[in-house]
N, CA and C atoms of all chains as a GROMACS GRO file, in nm:
protein
  627
    1UNK      N    1  10.153  10.726  11.202
    1UNK     CA    2  10.099  10.643  11.093
    1UNK      C    3   9.957  10.683  11.058
    2UNK      N    4   9.880  10.714  11.163
    2UNK     CA    5   9.740  10.747  11.137
    2UNK      C    6   9.726  10.873  11.053
    3UNK      N    7   9.817  10.968  11.073
    3UNK     CA    8   9.810  11.092  10.993
    3UNK      C    9   9.826  11.060  10.845
    4UNK      N   10   9.917  10.970  10.814
    4UNK     CA   11   9.938  10.932  10.674
    4UNK      C   12   9.811  10.866  10.618
    5UNK      N   13   9.750  10.777  10.696
    5UNK     CA   14   9.625  10.712  10.651
    5UNK      C   15   9.514  10.816  10.632
    6UNK      N   16   9.508  10.911  10.725
    6UNK     CA   17   9.405  11.015  10.713
    6UNK      C   18   9.423  11.096  10.586
    7UNK      N   19   9.551  11.126  10.553
    7UNK     CA   20   9.578  11.204  10.432
    7UNK      C   21   9.538  11.125  10.307
    8UNK      N   22   9.564  10.994  10.309
    8UNK     CA   23   9.526  10.911  10.194
    8UNK      C   24   9.375  10.908  10.176
    9UNK      N   25   9.304  10.908  10.289
    9UNK     CA   26   9.158  10.906  10.281
    9UNK      C   27   9.103  11.041  10.236
   10UNK      N   28   9.180  11.147  10.264
   10UNK     CA   29   9.133  11.281  10.232
   10UNK      C   30   9.160  11.319  10.086
   11UNK      N   31   9.255  11.252  10.020
   11UNK     CA   32   9.289  11.289   9.884
   11UNK      C   33   9.312  11.166   9.797
   12UNK      N   34   9.249  11.162   9.679
   12UNK     CA   35   9.272  11.050   9.588
   12UNK      C   36   9.415  11.047   9.534
   13UNK      N   37   9.492  11.156   9.555
   13UNK     CA   38   9.628  11.162   9.504
   13UNK      C   39   9.730  11.111   9.605
   14UNK      N   40   9.684  11.076   9.724
   14UNK     CA   41   9.776  11.032   9.830
   14UNK      C   42   9.753  10.884   9.862
   15UNK      N   43   9.863  10.808   9.872
   15UNK     CA   44   9.854  10.672   9.924
   15UNK      C   45   9.941  10.665  10.049
   16UNK      N   46   9.910  10.572  10.138
   16UNK     CA   47   9.983  10.562  10.264
   16UNK      C   48  10.006  10.417  10.300
   17UNK      N   49  10.132  10.384  10.329
   17UNK     CA   50  10.165  10.247  10.367
   17UNK      C   51  10.251  10.246  10.492
   18UNK      N   52  10.216  10.159  10.586
   18UNK     CA   53  10.306  10.128  10.695
   18UNK      C   54  10.391  10.011  10.648
   19UNK      N   55  10.519  10.017  10.676
   19UNK     CA   56  10.608   9.907  10.637
   19UNK      C   57  10.682   9.858  10.760
   20UNK      N   58  10.663   9.731  10.793
   20UNK     CA   59  10.729   9.674  10.910
   20UNK      C   60  10.877   9.651  10.874
   21UNK      N   61  10.963   9.734  10.931
   21UNK     CA   62  11.104   9.737  10.889
   21UNK      C   63  11.172   9.600  10.901
   22UNK      N   64  11.142   9.526  11.008
   22UNK     CA   65  11.208   9.398  11.032
   22UNK      C   66  11.176   9.292  10.929
   23UNK      N   67  11.059   9.305  10.865
   23UNK     CA   68  11.020   9.203  10.767
   23UNK      C   69  11.066   9.236  10.626
   24UNK      N   70  11.110   9.361  10.607
   24UNK     CA   71  11.160   9.400  10.475
   24UNK      C   72  11.296   9.465  10.491
   25UNK      N   73  11.392   9.385  10.539
   25UNK     CA   74  11.524   9.442  10.572
   25UNK      C   75  11.597   9.502  10.452
   26UNK      N   76  11.577   9.446  10.333
   26UNK     CA   77  11.649   9.501  10.215
   26UNK      C   78  11.603   9.644  10.186
   27UNK      N   79  11.472   9.661  10.186
   27UNK     CA   80  11.416   9.794  10.160
   27UNK      C   81  11.454   9.891  10.272
   28UNK      N   82  11.449   9.842  10.397
   28UNK     CA   83  11.484   9.926  10.512
   28UNK      C   84  11.629   9.971  10.501
   29UNK      N   85  11.714   9.880  10.452
   29UNK     CA   86  11.856   9.915  10.440
   29UNK      C   87  11.876  10.016  10.327
   30UNK      N   88  11.806   9.990  10.217
   30UNK     CA   89  11.814  10.081  10.101
   30UNK      C   90  11.777  10.224  10.141
   31UNK      N   91  11.677  10.236  10.227
   31UNK     CA   92  11.630  10.369  10.267
   31UNK      C   93  11.692  10.413  10.399
   32UNK      N   94  11.796  10.336  10.440
   32UNK     CA   95  11.876  10.375  10.556
   32UNK      C   96  11.791  10.396  10.681
   33UNK      N   97  11.700  10.301  10.706
   33UNK     CA   98  11.613  10.314  10.822
   33UNK      C   99  11.690  10.274  10.948
   34UNK      N  100  11.714  10.372  11.035
   34UNK     CA  101  11.781  10.345  11.163
   34UNK      C  102  11.690  10.371  11.280
   35UNK      N  103  11.599  10.466  11.262
   35UNK     CA  104  11.503  10.498  11.368
   35UNK      C  105  11.363  10.494  11.308
   36UNK      N  106  11.265  10.466  11.390
   36UNK     CA  107  11.127  10.466  11.342
   36UNK      C  108  11.044  10.560  11.429
   37UNK      N  109  10.935  10.613  11.380
   37UNK     CA  110  10.894  10.600  11.240
   37UNK      C  111  10.981  10.682  11.147
   38UNK      N  112  11.019  10.622  11.034
   38UNK     CA  113  11.089  10.696  10.929
   38UNK      C  114  10.989  10.725  10.818
   39UNK      N  115  10.977  10.851  10.783
   39UNK     CA  116  10.878  10.892  10.684
   39UNK      C  117  10.947  10.906  10.548
   40UNK      N  118  10.892  10.836  10.449
   40UNK     CA  119  10.946  10.837  10.312
   40UNK      C  120  10.835  10.884  10.219
   41UNK      N  121  10.867  10.980  10.132
   41UNK     CA  122  10.766  11.028  10.038
   41UNK      C  123  10.817  11.007   9.895
   42UNK      N  124  10.737  10.941   9.814
   42UNK     CA  125  10.774  10.909   9.676
   42UNK      C  126  10.914  10.847   9.669
   43UNK      N  127  10.942  10.759   9.764
   43UNK     CA  128  11.067  10.684   9.764
   43UNK      C  129  11.186  10.759   9.820
   44UNK      N  130  11.167  10.881   9.869
   44UNK     CA  131  11.278  10.960   9.922
   44UNK      C  132  11.259  10.980  10.073
   45UNK      N  133  11.358  10.936  10.154
   45UNK     CA  134  11.346  10.953  10.300
   45UNK      C  135  11.335  11.102  10.336
   46UNK      N  136  11.246  11.134  10.431
   46UNK     CA  137  11.223  11.274  10.467
   46UNK      C  138  11.267  11.305  10.609
   47UNK      N  139  11.209  11.237  10.707
   47UNK     CA  140  11.249  11.261  10.845
   47UNK      C  141  11.211  11.141  10.931
   48UNK      N  142  11.263  11.139  11.055
   48UNK     CA  143  11.232  11.034  11.152
   48UNK      C  144  11.154  11.096  11.267
   49UNK      N  145  11.060  11.021  11.318
   49UNK     CA  146  10.992  11.064  11.440
   49UNK      C  147  10.851  11.112  11.416
   50UNK      N  148  10.774  11.113  11.524
   50UNK     CA  149  10.635  11.156  11.517
   50UNK      C  150  10.627  11.307  11.532
   51UNK      N  151  10.540  11.368  11.454
   51UNK     CA  152  10.518  11.513  11.465
   51UNK      C  153  10.367  11.539  11.465
   52UNK      N  154  10.328  11.658  11.509
   52UNK     CA  155  10.186  11.693  11.515
   52UNK      C  156  10.130  11.715  11.374
   53UNK      N  157   9.997  11.710  11.366
   53UNK     CA  158   9.931  11.716  11.234
   53UNK      C  159   9.973  11.835  11.147
   54UNK      N  160   9.972  11.958  11.198
   54UNK     CA  161  10.005  12.070  11.107
   54UNK      C  162  10.146  12.057  11.050
   55UNK      N  163  10.238  12.009  11.131
   55UNK     CA  164  10.376  11.992  11.086
   55UNK      C  165  10.384  11.878  10.985
   56UNK      N  166  10.315  11.770  11.015
   56UNK     CA  167  10.316  11.654  10.926
   56UNK      C  168  10.262  11.692  10.788
   57UNK      N  169  10.147  11.756  10.787
   57UNK     CA  170  10.084  11.795  10.660
   57UNK      C  171  10.174  11.894  10.585
   58UNK      N  172  10.226  11.991  10.658
   58UNK     CA  173  10.314  12.091  10.597
   58UNK      C  174  10.436  12.025  10.530
   59UNK      N  175  10.499  11.933  10.605
   59UNK     CA  176  10.619  11.868  10.550
   59UNK      C  177  10.587  11.781  10.430
   60UNK      N  178  10.478  11.707  10.439
   60UNK     CA  179  10.442  11.616  10.329
   60UNK      C  180  10.408  11.696  10.202
   61UNK      N  181  10.343  11.810  10.222
   61UNK     CA  182  10.298  11.888  10.106
   61UNK      C  183  10.402  11.991  10.061
   62UNK      N  184  10.517  11.996  10.131
   62UNK     CA  185  10.617  12.097  10.098
   62UNK      C  186  10.656  12.088   9.952
   63UNK      N  187  10.670  12.201   9.884
   63UNK     CA  188  10.698  12.202   9.740
   63UNK      C  189  10.828  12.128   9.704
   64UNK      N  190  10.921  12.119   9.799
   64UNK     CA  191  11.049  12.054   9.768
   64UNK      C  192  11.031  11.905   9.736
   65UNK      N  193  10.915  11.849   9.766
   65UNK     CA  194  10.893  11.707   9.736
   65UNK      C  195  10.845  11.685   9.594
   66UNK      N  196  10.824  11.796   9.520
   66UNK     CA  197  10.771  11.780   9.384
   66UNK      C  198  10.872  11.713   9.296
   67UNK      N  199   9.949   8.044  12.013
   67UNK     CA  200   9.961   8.186  11.979
   67UNK      C  201   9.878   8.270  12.076
   68UNK      N  202   9.932   8.378  12.124
   68UNK     CA  203   9.855   8.462  12.217
   68UNK      C  204   9.740   8.531  12.146
   69UNK      N  205   9.637   8.568  12.222
   69UNK     CA  206   9.524   8.642  12.164
   69UNK      C  207   9.574   8.776  12.111
   70UNK      N  208   9.511   8.824  12.005
   70UNK     CA  209   9.553   8.950  11.945
   70UNK      C  210   9.509   9.068  12.032
   71UNK      N  211   9.387   9.057  12.087
   71UNK     CA  212   9.335   9.164  12.172
   71UNK      C  213   9.310   9.110  12.312
   72UNK      N  214   9.332   9.194  12.411
   72UNK     CA  215   9.300   9.154  12.548
   72UNK      C  216   9.148   9.148  12.562
   73UNK      N  217   9.100   9.054  12.647
   73UNK     CA  218   8.954   9.041  12.663
   73UNK      C  219   8.890   9.174  12.704
   74UNK      N  220   8.960   9.254  12.781
   74UNK     CA  221   8.900   9.381  12.826
   74UNK      C  222   8.900   9.487  12.715
   75UNK      N  223   8.978   9.464  12.608
   75UNK     CA  224   8.979   9.560  12.496
   75UNK      C  225   8.863   9.534  12.400
   76UNK      N  226   8.820   9.409  12.394
   76UNK     CA  227   8.726   9.369  12.288
   76UNK      C  228   8.592   9.442  12.288
   77UNK      N  229   8.526   9.461  12.405
   77UNK     CA  230   8.396   9.530  12.401
   77UNK      C  231   8.406   9.670  12.343
   78UNK      N  232   8.511   9.742  12.377
   78UNK     CA  233   8.530   9.878  12.327
   78UNK      C  234   8.554   9.878  12.176
   79UNK      N  235   8.637   9.783  12.129
   79UNK     CA  236   8.664   9.773  11.986
   79UNK      C  237   8.537   9.738  11.908
   80UNK      N  238   8.460   9.643  11.962
   80UNK     CA  239   8.332   9.606  11.898
   80UNK      C  240   8.244   9.729  11.881
   81UNK      N  241   8.235   9.806  11.989
   81UNK     CA  242   8.152   9.926  11.990
   81UNK      C  243   8.199  10.025  11.882
   82UNK      N  244   8.330  10.047  11.876
   82UNK     CA  245   8.386  10.142  11.779
   82UNK      C  246   8.363  10.094  11.636
   83UNK      N  247   8.387   9.965  11.612
   83UNK     CA  248   8.369   9.911  11.476
   83UNK      C  249   8.220   9.914  11.437
   84UNK      N  250   8.133   9.875  11.530
   84UNK     CA  251   7.988   9.871  11.500
   84UNK      C  252   7.936  10.011  11.466
   85UNK      N  253   8.000  10.114  11.524
   85UNK     CA  254   7.952  10.251  11.504
   85UNK      C  255   8.008  10.316  11.378
   86UNK      N  256   8.090  10.244  11.301
   86UNK     CA  257   8.152  10.304  11.182
   86UNK      C  258   8.046  10.346  11.080
   87UNK      N  259   8.073  10.459  11.014
   87UNK     CA  260   7.976  10.514  10.918
   87UNK      C  261   7.969  10.433  10.788
   88UNK      N  262   8.077  10.361  10.757
   88UNK     CA  263   8.074  10.274  10.639
   88UNK      C  264   8.155  10.149  10.671
   89UNK      N  265   8.121  10.037  10.603
   89UNK     CA  266   8.194   9.913  10.632
   89UNK      C  267   8.336   9.919  10.576
   90UNK      N  268   8.424   9.837  10.629
   90UNK     CA  269   8.563   9.833  10.585
   90UNK      C  270   8.600   9.688  10.554
   91UNK      N  271   8.664   9.671  10.439
   91UNK     CA  272   8.708   9.538  10.400
   91UNK      C  273   8.860   9.528  10.413
   92UNK      N  274   8.906   9.420  10.470
   92UNK     CA  275   9.050   9.396  10.483
   92UNK      C  276   9.088   9.283  10.388
   93UNK      N  277   9.188   9.308  10.305
   93UNK     CA  278   9.236   9.204  10.214
   93UNK      C  279   9.378   9.168  10.256
   94UNK      N  280   9.397   9.043  10.295
   94UNK     CA  281   9.532   8.997  10.326
   94UNK      C  282   9.593   8.947  10.196
   95UNK      N  283   9.704   9.008  10.156
   95UNK     CA  284   9.773   8.967  10.033
   95UNK      C  285   9.890   8.877  10.071
   96UNK      N  286   9.888   8.756  10.020
   96UNK     CA  287   9.996   8.661  10.049
   96UNK      C  288  10.078   8.634   9.923
   97UNK      N  289  10.206   8.611   9.943
   97UNK     CA  290  10.295   8.582   9.830
   97UNK      C  291  10.433   8.557   9.884
   98UNK      N  292  10.533   8.551   9.795
   98UNK     CA  293  10.670   8.522   9.840
   98UNK      C  294  10.720   8.630   9.935
   99UNK      N  295  10.774   8.585  10.051
   99UNK     CA  296  10.821   8.680  10.152
   99UNK      C  297  10.972   8.695  10.146
  100UNK      N  298  11.018   8.815  10.176
  100UNK     CA  299  11.161   8.841  10.187
  100UNK      C  300  11.214   8.766  10.310
  101UNK      N  301  11.339   8.720  10.304
  101UNK     CA  302  11.396   8.654  10.421
  101UNK      C  303  11.400   8.754  10.535
  102UNK      N  304  11.334   8.723  10.646
  102UNK     CA  305  11.326   8.820  10.755
  102UNK      C  306  11.453   8.828  10.837
  103UNK      N  307  11.451   8.915  10.934
  103UNK     CA  308  11.568   8.934  11.021
  103UNK      C  309  11.608   8.804  11.088
  104UNK      N  310  11.734   8.796  11.122
  104UNK     CA  311  11.783   8.677  11.191
  104UNK      C  312  11.712   8.663  11.324
  105UNK      N  313  11.687   8.538  11.362
  105UNK     CA  314  11.622   8.516  11.490
  105UNK      C  315  11.472   8.496  11.476
  106UNK      N  316  11.420   8.522  11.355
  106UNK     CA  317  11.277   8.504  11.336
  106UNK      C  318  11.242   8.356  11.325
  107UNK      N  319  11.344   8.271  11.303
  107UNK     CA  320  11.320   8.127  11.296
  107UNK      C  321  11.225   8.092  11.185
  108UNK      N  322  11.134   7.998  11.212
  108UNK     CA  323  11.041   7.958  11.106
  108UNK      C  324  10.904   8.022  11.126
  109UNK      N  325  10.904   8.138  11.188
  109UNK     CA  326  10.780   8.212  11.211
  109UNK      C  327  10.709   8.235  11.078
  110UNK      N  328  10.581   8.201  11.072
  110UNK     CA  329  10.505   8.215  10.948
  110UNK      C  330  10.432   8.350  10.948
  111UNK      N  331  10.496   8.450  10.885
  111UNK     CA  332  10.440   8.587  10.888
  111UNK      C  333  10.304   8.594  10.819
  112UNK      N  334  10.291   8.522  10.707
  112UNK     CA  335  10.165   8.524  10.633
  112UNK      C  336  10.051   8.468  10.717
  113UNK      N  337  10.074   8.351  10.777
  113UNK     CA  338   9.970   8.286  10.858
  113UNK      C  339   9.934   8.372  10.979
  114UNK      N  340  10.034   8.434  11.038
  114UNK     CA  341  10.009   8.518  11.154
  114UNK      C  342   9.926   8.642  11.114
  115UNK      N  343   9.955   8.697  10.996
  115UNK     CA  344   9.878   8.813  10.949
  115UNK      C  345   9.732   8.774  10.925
  116UNK      N  346   9.711   8.657  10.866
  116UNK     CA  347   9.574   8.608  10.845
  116UNK      C  348   9.502   8.595  10.979
  117UNK      N  349   9.572   8.539  11.078
  117UNK     CA  350   9.511   8.518  11.210
  117UNK      C  351   9.471   8.651  11.275
  118UNK      N  352   9.561   8.750  11.268
  118UNK     CA  353   9.533   8.880  11.329
  118UNK      C  354   9.412   8.946  11.261
  119UNK      N  355   9.410   8.941  11.128
  119UNK     CA  356   9.302   9.005  11.054
  119UNK      C  357   9.170   8.932  11.079
  120UNK      N  358   9.174   8.799  11.088
  120UNK     CA  359   9.052   8.724  11.118
  120UNK      C  360   8.997   8.761  11.254
  121UNK      N  361   9.087   8.773  11.350
  121UNK     CA  362   9.042   8.806  11.485
  121UNK      C  363   8.980   8.946  11.489
  122UNK      N  364   9.044   9.037  11.417
  122UNK     CA  365   8.992   9.174  11.412
  122UNK      C  366   8.853   9.176  11.347
  123UNK      N  367   8.840   9.107  11.234
  123UNK     CA  368   8.713   9.108  11.160
  123UNK      C  369   8.603   9.035  11.237
  124UNK      N  370   8.641   8.944  11.326
  124UNK     CA  371   8.540   8.869  11.401
  124UNK      C  372   8.470   8.957  11.503
  125UNK      N  373   8.522   9.075  11.530
  125UNK     CA  374   8.465   9.161  11.634
  125UNK      C  375   8.339   9.234  11.586
  126UNK      N  376   8.324   9.253  11.454
  126UNK     CA  377   8.210   9.331  11.406
  126UNK      C  378   8.173   9.293  11.264
  127UNK      N  379   8.044   9.299  11.234
  127UNK     CA  380   8.001   9.273  11.097
  127UNK      C  381   8.040   9.386  11.003
  128UNK      N  382   8.078   9.502  11.059
  128UNK     CA  383   8.119   9.616  10.978
  128UNK      C  384   8.258   9.595  10.918
  129UNK      N  385   8.330   9.495  10.970
  129UNK     CA  386   8.464   9.466  10.918
  129UNK      C  387   8.462   9.328  10.854
  130UNK      N  388   8.497   9.321  10.725
  130UNK     CA  389   8.503   9.192  10.658
  130UNK      C  390   8.644   9.167  10.613
  131UNK      N  391   8.675   9.044  10.578
  131UNK     CA  392   8.811   9.015  10.536
  131UNK      C  393   8.812   8.901  10.436
  132UNK      N  394   8.914   8.908  10.350
  132UNK     CA  395   8.939   8.797  10.258
  132UNK      C  396   9.088   8.785  10.236
  133UNK      N  397   9.128   8.670  10.183
  133UNK     CA  398   9.270   8.647  10.159
  133UNK      C  399   9.290   8.630  10.010
  134UNK      N  400   9.392   8.697   9.955
  134UNK     CA  401   9.420   8.683   9.812
  134UNK      C  402   9.566   8.648   9.792
  135UNK      N  403   9.592   8.564   9.693
  135UNK     CA  404   9.730   8.533   9.656
  135UNK      C  405   9.776   8.634   9.551
  136UNK      N  406   9.883   8.704   9.581
  136UNK     CA  407   9.945   8.799   9.489
  136UNK      C  408   9.845   8.885   9.410
  137UNK      N  409   9.764   8.965   9.478
  137UNK     CA  410   9.671   9.052   9.404
  137UNK      C  411   9.749   9.157   9.322
  138UNK      N  412   9.685   9.210   9.219
  138UNK     CA  413   9.748   9.311   9.132
  138UNK      C  414   9.795   9.430   9.214
  139UNK      N  415   9.913   9.480   9.184
  139UNK     CA  416   9.961   9.603   9.247
  139UNK      C  417  10.029   9.583   9.381
  140UNK      N  418  10.036   9.461   9.429
  140UNK     CA  419  10.104   9.436   9.556
  140UNK      C  420  10.229   9.354   9.528
  141UNK      N  421  10.344   9.404   9.573
  141UNK     CA  422  10.470   9.335   9.541
  141UNK      C  423  10.546   9.290   9.665
  142UNK      N  424  10.500   9.330   9.786
  142UNK     CA  425  10.567   9.286   9.908
  142UNK      C  426  10.464   9.212   9.994
  143UNK      N  427  10.508   9.102  10.053
  143UNK     CA  428  10.414   9.016  10.126
  143UNK      C  429  10.468   8.976  10.263
  144UNK      N  430  10.381   8.950  10.363
  144UNK     CA  431  10.237   8.971  10.355
  144UNK      C  432  10.203   9.120  10.359
  145UNK      N  433  10.082   9.153  10.311
  145UNK     CA  434  10.034   9.291  10.318
  145UNK      C  435   9.886   9.288  10.355
  146UNK      N  436   9.841   9.393  10.417
  146UNK     CA  437   9.698   9.408  10.444
  146UNK      C  438   9.651   9.534  10.374
  147UNK      N  439   9.550   9.520  10.288
  147UNK     CA  440   9.490   9.635  10.220
  147UNK      C  441   9.365   9.673  10.297
  148UNK      N  442   9.352   9.799  10.328
  148UNK     CA  443   9.236   9.847  10.404
  148UNK      C  444   9.145   9.922  10.306
  149UNK      N  445   9.026   9.866  10.280
  149UNK     CA  446   8.939   9.921  10.177
  149UNK      C  447   8.812   9.979  10.238
  150UNK      N  448   8.799  10.113  10.241
  150UNK     CA  449   8.674  10.171  10.290
  150UNK      C  450   8.561  10.143  10.193
  151UNK      N  451   8.453  10.083  10.242
  151UNK     CA  452   8.338  10.043  10.160
  151UNK      C  453   8.384   9.964  10.037
  152UNK      N  454   8.489   9.884  10.053
  152UNK     CA  455   8.536   9.797   9.946
  152UNK      C  456   8.618   9.866   9.839
  153UNK      N  457   8.648   9.996   9.858
  153UNK     CA  458   8.718  10.074   9.756
  153UNK      C  459   8.866  10.090   9.793
  154UNK      N  460   8.956  10.069   9.698
  154UNK     CA  461   9.100  10.082   9.727
  154UNK      C  462   9.140  10.229   9.722
  155UNK      N  463   9.170  10.286   9.837
  155UNK     CA  464   9.212  10.425   9.846
  155UNK      C  465   9.361  10.436   9.880
  156UNK      N  466   9.432  10.324   9.864
  156UNK     CA  467   9.577  10.328   9.882
  156UNK      C  468   9.624  10.311  10.024
  157UNK      N  469   9.544  10.251  10.111
  157UNK     CA  470   9.587  10.226  10.249
  157UNK      C  471   9.642  10.084  10.261
  158UNK      N  472   9.766  10.075  10.305
  158UNK     CA  473   9.833   9.945  10.313
  158UNK      C  474   9.906   9.928  10.445
  159UNK      N  475   9.918   9.804  10.488
  159UNK     CA  476  10.012   9.771  10.596
  159UNK      C  477  10.098   9.657  10.543
  160UNK      N  478  10.226   9.684  10.522
  160UNK     CA  479  10.317   9.579  10.473
  160UNK      C  480  10.385   9.512  10.591
  161UNK      N  481  10.370   9.381  10.599
  161UNK     CA  482  10.427   9.306  10.710
  161UNK      C  483  10.316   9.257  10.802
  162UNK      N  484  10.357   9.206  10.916
  162UNK     CA  485  10.262   9.149  11.010
  162UNK      C  486  10.234   9.250  11.121
  163UNK      N  487  10.109   9.294  11.134
  163UNK     CA  488  10.079   9.395  11.236
  163UNK      C  489  10.065   9.335  11.375
  164UNK      N  490  10.174   9.279  11.425
  164UNK     CA  491  10.164   9.217  11.558
  164UNK      C  492  10.219   9.313  11.663
  165UNK      N  493  10.191   9.277  11.788
  165UNK     CA  494  10.238   9.361  11.898
  165UNK      C  495  10.178   9.499  11.892
  166UNK      N  496  10.261   9.596  11.915
  166UNK     CA  497  10.216   9.735  11.921
  166UNK      C  498  10.153   9.779  11.789
  167UNK      N  499  10.200   9.723  11.676
  167UNK     CA  500  10.154   9.770  11.546
  167UNK      C  501  10.011   9.732  11.511
  168UNK      N  502   9.951   9.642  11.588
  168UNK     CA  503   9.811   9.610  11.561
  168UNK      C  504   9.727   9.736  11.581
  169UNK      N  505   9.774   9.826  11.666
  169UNK     CA  506   9.702   9.952  11.688
  169UNK      C  507   9.697  10.036  11.559
  170UNK      N  508   9.803  10.028  11.478
  170UNK     CA  509   9.803  10.100  11.350
  170UNK      C  510   9.694  10.046  11.258
  171UNK      N  511   9.679   9.913  11.258
  171UNK     CA  512   9.578   9.852  11.172
  171UNK      C  513   9.437   9.886  11.222
  172UNK      N  514   9.418   9.877  11.353
  172UNK     CA  515   9.288   9.914  11.411
  172UNK      C  516   9.258  10.060  11.378
  173UNK      N  517   9.359  10.146  11.391
  173UNK     CA  518   9.341  10.288  11.360
  173UNK      C  519   9.306  10.308  11.214
  174UNK      N  520   9.371  10.234  11.125
  174UNK     CA  521   9.343  10.245  10.982
  174UNK      C  522   9.198  10.206  10.953
  175UNK      N  523   9.151  10.100  11.018
  175UNK     CA  524   9.012  10.054  10.997
  175UNK      C  525   8.915  10.161  11.046
  176UNK      N  526   8.939  10.215  11.166
  176UNK     CA  527   8.847  10.315  11.220
  176UNK      C  528   8.845  10.441  11.134
  177UNK      N  529   8.962  10.481  11.085
  177UNK     CA  530   8.968  10.598  10.998
  177UNK      C  531   8.894  10.571  10.866
  178UNK      N  532   8.918  10.453  10.810
  178UNK     CA  533   8.852  10.417  10.684
  178UNK      C  534   8.701  10.409  10.701
  179UNK      N  535   8.656  10.384  10.822
  179UNK     CA  536   8.514  10.373  10.851
  179UNK      C  537   8.444  10.507  10.865
  180UNK      N  538   8.522  10.615  10.863
  180UNK     CA  539   8.464  10.749  10.874
  180UNK      C  540   8.436  10.806  10.735
  181UNK      N  541   8.327  10.880  10.719
  181UNK     CA  542   8.297  10.941  10.590
  181UNK      C  543   8.385  11.062  10.564
  182UNK      N  544   8.422  11.133  10.670
  182UNK     CA  545   8.512  11.247  10.658
  182UNK      C  546   8.635  11.218  10.744
  183UNK      N  547   8.756  11.227  10.685
  183UNK     CA  548   8.877  11.197  10.763
  183UNK      C  549   8.891  11.292  10.882
  184UNK      N  550   8.944  11.241  10.992
  184UNK     CA  551   8.955  11.324  11.111
  184UNK      C  552   9.081  11.409  11.106
  185UNK      N  553   9.081  11.503  11.011
  185UNK     CA  554   9.189  11.600  10.998
  185UNK      C  555   9.130  11.739  11.018
  186UNK      N  556   9.216  11.833  11.054
  186UNK     CA  557   9.172  11.971  11.073
  186UNK      C  558   9.123  12.026  10.939
  187UNK      N  559   9.024  12.119  10.941
  187UNK     CA  560   8.974  12.178  10.816
  187UNK      C  561   9.085  12.235  10.729
  188UNK      N  562   9.187  12.295  10.792
  188UNK     CA  563   9.298  12.354  10.713
  188UNK      C  564   9.373  12.244  10.637
  189UNK      N  565   9.393  12.130  10.703
  189UNK     CA  566   9.462  12.018  10.638
  189UNK      C  567   9.380  11.967  10.520
  190UNK      N  568   9.249  11.952  10.542
  190UNK     CA  569   9.161  11.901  10.436
  190UNK      C  570   9.162  11.995  10.316
  191UNK      N  571   9.162  12.125  10.345
  191UNK     CA  572   9.165  12.225  10.238
  191UNK      C  573   9.291  12.213  10.154
  192UNK      N  574   9.404  12.200  10.224
  192UNK     CA  575   9.532  12.191  10.152
  192UNK      C  576   9.537  12.064  10.068
  193UNK      N  577   9.484  11.955  10.123
  193UNK     CA  578   9.485  11.828  10.050
  193UNK      C  579   9.392  11.834   9.928
  194UNK      N  580   9.283  11.906   9.942
  194UNK     CA  581   9.189  11.917   9.830
  194UNK      C  582   9.255  11.989   9.712
  195UNK      N  583   9.354  12.075   9.742
  195UNK     CA  584   9.421  12.152   9.637
  195UNK      C  585   9.544  12.079   9.582
  196UNK      N  586   9.572  11.961   9.633
  196UNK     CA  587   9.691  11.887   9.592
  196UNK      C  588   9.686  11.853   9.442
  197UNK      N  589   9.796  11.886   9.370
  197UNK     CA  590   9.793  11.864   9.225
  197UNK      C  591   9.899  11.765   9.179
  198UNK      N  592   9.950  11.684   9.271
  198UNK     CA  593  10.046  11.581   9.231
  198UNK      C  594  10.025  11.458   9.318
  199UNK      N  595  10.082  11.345   9.274
  199UNK     CA  596  10.064  11.221   9.348
  199UNK      C  597  10.171  11.207   9.456
  200UNK      N  598  10.131  11.166   9.574
  200UNK     CA  599  10.225  11.146   9.684
  200UNK      C  600  10.205  11.007   9.744
  201UNK      N  601  10.315  10.932   9.750
  201UNK     CA  602  10.311  10.802   9.816
  201UNK      C  603  10.387  10.814   9.948
  202UNK      N  604  10.314  10.805  10.058
  202UNK     CA  605  10.376  10.816  10.190
  202UNK      C  606  10.402  10.676  10.244
  203UNK      N  607  10.529  10.647  10.274
  203UNK     CA  608  10.565  10.522  10.340
  203UNK      C  609  10.616  10.553  10.479
  204UNK      N  610  10.566  10.481  10.577
  204UNK     CA  611  10.611  10.501  10.714
  204UNK      C  612  10.670  10.370  10.764
  205UNK      N  613  10.801  10.370  10.789
  205UNK     CA  614  10.864  10.250  10.842
  205UNK      C  615  10.838  10.242  10.992
  206UNK      N  616  10.793  10.124  11.036
  206UNK     CA  617  10.758  10.104  11.177
  206UNK      C  618  10.821   9.974  11.226
  207UNK      N  619  10.820   9.956  11.358
  207UNK     CA  620  10.859   9.828  11.417
  207UNK      C  621  10.757   9.795  11.526
  208UNK      N  622  10.742   9.667  11.556
  208UNK     CA  623  10.639   9.629  11.653
  208UNK      C  624  10.679   9.656  11.798
  209UNK      N  625  10.806   9.689  11.823
  209UNK     CA  626  10.847   9.704  11.962
  209UNK      C  627  10.872   9.851  11.995
   0.00000   0.00000   0.00000
């Protein structure tokens, strides 16, 4: 979660939100959240689990998310 | 209600918050809540979020807090907006940061209190070149 917050602080084009899955079950179901942390970018689920900074940044900025 | 922080955690947190390079404002956004998971009973998520944020802000003058009813741009409640030097940079916590997740909120405050994000220079460089908008949502649970 902290990596996402750090990215939001580093760029005006990035926002970062933690979403407590249990309190928003409809949204969690819509995005098929089964494991946490589940990373969603621009409303599209990407991957589950914690990864190191270079991998996190690489995946978030990957051109396929355009 | 149990204390949000253990007594032995508080001096360290005070020290970290007091040492922040810029102040951080926390805005608790309250509004209509989605029906939570079964078993939550009549737990008041909004009130609990206010309590957690108040306790956090009570540790240092560098952290301030206020409560708003349905502020602009927030559609899920409760939410906590983390504003570095009072500026909205898109940092949010949706839901109640209780249990393990209070660490995410503390981490968000400490990061927001830094003038330069604690990312590697290569990451900062890549982010500086970003030419599109990205909204990162991370689903979490308190357990």
